[in-house]
N, C-alpha and C positions, 0 to 999 in steps of 0.2 A: 435433288440437285447433288451432283457429285463434286469432288474436290476441284476438278478443272473448271467447271462452270462457276463455282463460287469464287475461285481465284480470278477468273476472267471478269466477272461482274465487279469484283473489288477493284481490279485494275482499271476498268472502265470508269468507275465512280471517282477514283482518286488518281486519274491519269497524270495530272500536273504534279502531284506529289511523287509519283513513281518514276517520272522521267529522270531526274538527277540521281535518285537512289539506284535505279536499275542500271543506268549507264556506269556509275561508279562500281557497283557490285560486279556487273558482267565484265567490265574492263579489268578489275582486279583478278577475277578468276581466269580470264584470258591471259593476263600477264604471268600468273603463276604457272599456267600450262606452258607458256612459251619458255619460261625459265627452266622448267624441268626438261623440256625438249632439248634446249641448248646444252644443259648439263650432260645429257646422254648423247650428244652429237657424235662422240667418238665410239660409242657402243652401237648405236642404231644406224642402219643403212638408209632408212627412210626418214631421217629427221627433217629434211627439207620439205617433204610431202606433209609430214605432221605439222610443221610450223606454218606451212601455207594454209592448211585446213583451219588451224587455230586462228590465224589472222583473218581469213575469209569470213568465218562465222561470226567472229567478234565485230568486224567492221560492217557486216551486213545488218546486224542489229542497230548499230550506231547510225547507219545510213537510213534505216527504216524510221528511226526517231526524227531525223532531220527532214526526211521526205514527207512526213506526216501521213504515212500509210494508214490503212484502216487499223483500228485498235486490235482486232483479232489477229491480223497478220503480225503486228508488232509484238503482241504477247506470245504468239507461237514462235517467232524468231528468237525472243528472249529465252524461251524454254529450250529450243534447239541449240542455241549458243551455249547455254549452261550445261546441257547434257553432253554435248560434244567435248567441251573443254574439261569437264570432270572426268570423262572417259580417257582423254589424253593425259590428264594428270595421273590417273590411276595406272595407266600403262607404263608411264615413265617412272613412277615411283617404284613399281614392281621390278623394273629393269635395274634400278640402283641396288637392289638387294642381292 
């Protein structure tokens, strides 16, 4: 079993535990990404596009939780949301330097 399969099975077993933890964690990462995007709004030409992408991926995961999608879809949306927001944070932190 690889890391993804282990994490998915752990997510499936402890789904009720991970609902509030993942919503809080993912929302905090999305908020940090939004903060850095708005800090760089005078530097970046595409800050509205970046902010829109940040909000869409963050809210898609929250909507997946509320809609009770299949656990694998929900887990994959969590991973997608975290990856996209971390990339946005990294891009905007590099622009500050």
